[in-house]
C-alpha atoms as an extended CHARMM CRD file, in Angstrom:
* protein
*
        87  EXT
         1         1  GLY       CA             -1.1440000000       -4.5610000000      120.4410000000  PROA      1               0.0000000000
         2         2  LYS       CA             -3.0100000000       -2.1340000000      122.9450000000  PROA      2               0.0000000000
         3         3  ILE       CA             -2.2470000000        1.5470000000      122.5080000000  PROA      3               0.0000000000
         4         4  LYS       CA             -3.2830000000        4.4020000000      124.8250000000  PROA      4               0.0000000000
         5         5  GLY       CA             -3.3360000000        7.8160000000      123.2200000000  PROA      5               0.0000000000
         6         6  ASP       CA             -4.6460000000        9.5600000000      120.2720000000  PROA      6               0.0000000000
         7         7  ILE       CA             -4.0830000000        8.1970000000      116.7880000000  PROA      7               0.0000000000
         8         8  THR       CA             -4.3010000000       10.2860000000      113.3670000000  PROA      8               0.0000000000
         9         9  LEU       CA             -3.0180000000        9.0880000000      110.1320000000  PROA      9               0.0000000000
        10        10  SER       CA             -3.4510000000        9.9110000000      106.5700000000  PROA      10              0.0000000000
        11        11  GLY       CA             -4.1680000000        6.4890000000      105.1430000000  PROA      11              0.0000000000
        12        12  ASN       CA             -6.2650000000        3.3690000000      106.4740000000  PROA      12              0.0000000000
        13        13  LEU       CA             -6.3560000000        1.6130000000      109.8500000000  PROA      13              0.0000000000
        14        14  ILE       CA             -6.9780000000       -1.9540000000      110.6260000000  PROA      14              0.0000000000
        15        15  VAL       CA             -7.4430000000       -2.8340000000      114.1110000000  PROA      15              0.0000000000
        16        16  GLY       CA             -7.4710000000       -6.9230000000      114.6850000000  PROA      16              0.0000000000
        17        17  GLU       CA             -9.5920000000       -8.9230000000      116.8850000000  PROA      17              0.0000000000
        18        18  GLU       CA             -6.9620000000       -8.6190000000      119.8340000000  PROA      18              0.0000000000
        19        19  GLY       CA             -6.1560000000       -5.0710000000      119.4980000000  PROA      19              0.0000000000
        20        20  SER       CA             -7.4250000000       -2.4070000000      121.6690000000  PROA      20              0.0000000000
        21        21  ILE       CA             -7.1850000000        1.4320000000      121.3680000000  PROA      21              0.0000000000
        22        22  LYS       CA             -8.1040000000        3.6780000000      124.5550000000  PROA      22              0.0000000000
        23        23  GLY       CA             -8.0850000000        7.4280000000      122.5680000000  PROA      23              0.0000000000
        24        24  ASN       CA             -9.5460000000        9.3120000000      119.7300000000  PROA      24              0.0000000000
        25        25  VAL       CA             -8.7820000000        7.8470000000      116.1610000000  PROA      25              0.0000000000
        26        26  LYS       CA             -8.8250000000        9.8360000000      112.7030000000  PROA      26              0.0000000000
        27        27  ALA       CA             -7.9980000000        8.0760000000      109.4320000000  PROA      27              0.0000000000
        28        28  ASP       CA             -9.0490000000        7.6860000000      105.9470000000  PROA      28              0.0000000000
        29        29  SER       CA            -10.7550000000        4.6820000000      106.2090000000  PROA      29              0.0000000000
        30        30  ILE       CA            -10.8880000000        2.1390000000      109.4460000000  PROA      30              0.0000000000
        31        31  SER       CA            -11.8730000000       -1.3800000000      110.0060000000  PROA      31              0.0000000000
        32        32  LEU       CA            -12.3760000000       -2.5910000000      113.6000000000  PROA      32              0.0000000000
        33        33  SER       CA            -12.3000000000       -5.9670000000      114.7600000000  PROA      33              0.0000000000
        34        34  GLY       CA            -10.9490000000       -5.1780000000      118.0570000000  PROA      34              0.0000000000
        35        35  ILE       CA            -11.8760000000       -2.7120000000      120.8420000000  PROA      35              0.0000000000
        36        36  ILE       CA            -11.8100000000        1.2350000000      120.4820000000  PROA      36              0.0000000000
        37        37  GLU       CA            -12.7590000000        3.3030000000      123.6050000000  PROA      37              0.0000000000
        38        38  GLY       CA            -12.6930000000        6.9500000000      122.1340000000  PROA      38              0.0000000000
        39        39  ASN       CA            -13.9710000000        8.9330000000      119.2120000000  PROA      39              0.0000000000
        40        40  ILE       CA            -13.5300000000        8.0010000000      115.5620000000  PROA      40              0.0000000000
        41        41  THR       CA            -13.4240000000       10.4360000000      112.4980000000  PROA      41              0.0000000000
        42        42  ALA       CA            -13.2730000000        8.2270000000      109.1330000000  PROA      42              0.0000000000
        43        43  VAL       CA            -12.7650000000       10.5900000000      106.1070000000  PROA      43              0.0000000000
        44        44  SER       CA            -14.2170000000        7.8760000000      103.8370000000  PROA      44              0.0000000000
        45        45  GLN       CA            -15.5130000000        4.8400000000      105.6190000000  PROA      45              0.0000000000
        46        46  LEU       CA            -15.7610000000        2.6460000000      109.0850000000  PROA      46              0.0000000000
        47        47  HSD       CA            -16.1860000000       -1.1000000000      109.1280000000  PROA      47              0.0000000000
        48        48  LEU       CA            -17.4190000000       -2.7150000000      112.5150000000  PROA      48              0.0000000000
        49        49  THR       CA            -17.0090000000       -6.3740000000      112.0500000000  PROA      49              0.0000000000
        50        50  PRO       CA            -18.6950000000       -8.7200000000      114.2590000000  PROA      50              0.0000000000
        51        51  THR       CA            -16.0940000000       -8.9030000000      116.9040000000  PROA      51              0.0000000000
        52        52  SER       CA            -15.5970000000       -4.8450000000      117.1560000000  PROA      52              0.0000000000
        53        53  LYS       CA            -16.5290000000       -2.7910000000      120.4480000000  PROA      53              0.0000000000
        54        54  LEU       CA            -16.9280000000        0.8380000000      119.9360000000  PROA      54              0.0000000000
        55        55  ILE       CA            -17.4700000000        2.9240000000      123.0620000000  PROA      55              0.0000000000
        56        56  GLY       CA            -17.6470000000        6.7580000000      121.6050000000  PROA      56              0.0000000000
        57        57  ASP       CA            -18.9090000000        8.9670000000      119.0780000000  PROA      57              0.0000000000
        58        58  ILE       CA            -18.3790000000        8.7520000000      115.1410000000  PROA      58              0.0000000000
        59        59  ASP       CA            -17.9080000000       11.0900000000      112.7110000000  PROA      59              0.0000000000
        60        60  VAL       CA            -18.0280000000        9.3060000000      109.0680000000  PROA      60              0.0000000000
        61        61  LYS       CA            -18.9910000000        9.4960000000      105.4240000000  PROA      61              0.0000000000
        62        62  ASN       CA            -19.5960000000        5.8760000000      105.3330000000  PROA      62              0.0000000000
        63        63  ILE       CA            -20.3430000000        3.2600000000      107.9170000000  PROA      63              0.0000000000
        64        64  ILE       CA            -20.7780000000       -0.6540000000      107.4970000000  PROA      64              0.0000000000
        65        65  VAL       CA            -21.9540000000       -2.3870000000      111.0580000000  PROA      65              0.0000000000
        66        66  ASP       CA            -21.8310000000       -6.3370000000      110.7300000000  PROA      66              0.0000000000
        67        67  GLU       CA            -24.2160000000       -8.3510000000      112.7900000000  PROA      67              0.0000000000
        68        68  GLY       CA            -22.7670000000       -8.6800000000      116.2960000000  PROA      68              0.0000000000
        69        69  ALA       CA            -20.7190000000       -5.5870000000      116.6180000000  PROA      69              0.0000000000
        70        70  VAL       CA            -21.2130000000       -3.4300000000      119.6140000000  PROA      70              0.0000000000
        71        71  PHE       CA            -21.6640000000        0.4500000000      119.3620000000  PROA      71              0.0000000000
        72        72  HSD       CA            -22.2240000000        2.5910000000      122.1920000000  PROA      72              0.0000000000
        73        73  GLY       CA            -22.3040000000        6.5890000000      121.0460000000  PROA      73              0.0000000000
        74        74  ASN       CA            -23.6700000000        8.9250000000      118.7180000000  PROA      74              0.0000000000
        75        75  CYS       CA            -22.8230000000        8.8350000000      115.0430000000  PROA      75              0.0000000000
        76        76  LYS       CA            -22.7540000000       11.8000000000      112.4550000000  PROA      76              0.0000000000
        77        77  MET       CA            -22.6850000000       11.1360000000      108.8390000000  PROA      77              0.0000000000
        78        78  GLU       CA            -21.3560000000       13.6400000000      106.2150000000  PROA      78              0.0000000000
        79        79  VAL       CA            -23.7660000000       14.3810000000      103.4970000000  PROA      79              0.0000000000
        80        80  ALA       CA            -22.6880000000       15.0740000000      100.2700000000  PROA      80              0.0000000000
        81        81  GLU       CA            -23.4830000000       18.4580000000       99.1860000000  PROA      81              0.0000000000
        82        82  ALA       CA            -25.0450000000       17.2770000000       96.1740000000  PROA      82              0.0000000000
        83        83  ALA       CA            -27.5240000000       15.2110000000       97.6470000000  PROA      83              0.0000000000
        84        84  VAL       CA            -28.7140000000       18.0740000000       99.8020000000  PROA      84              0.0000000000
        85        85  THR       CA            -31.8190000000       19.6870000000       98.3470000000  PROA      85              0.0000000000
        86        86  LYS       CA            -32.6290000000       23.3100000000       99.3670000000  PROA      86              0.0000000000
        87        87  GLU       CA            -36.5510000000       24.4750000000       99.3620000000  PROA      87              0.0000000000
């Protein structure tokens, strides 16, 4: 299907190969095989499959990018506070 508008949900979002979203997306975990034109916030994980196309910025904890995926934008990854060392 095709969606025009922002999506916010507490759960997982799966966008299939034929799916497209024009808008910002926020979810716990996102698996993208279609197209998103907008910014993404994934609380847990974002998976860009080989057929995915993402035009927008990413704010995520973990990201998986398969070979063939297209991504045009900026990516900001959260760092766990325990992993940050102070000098």
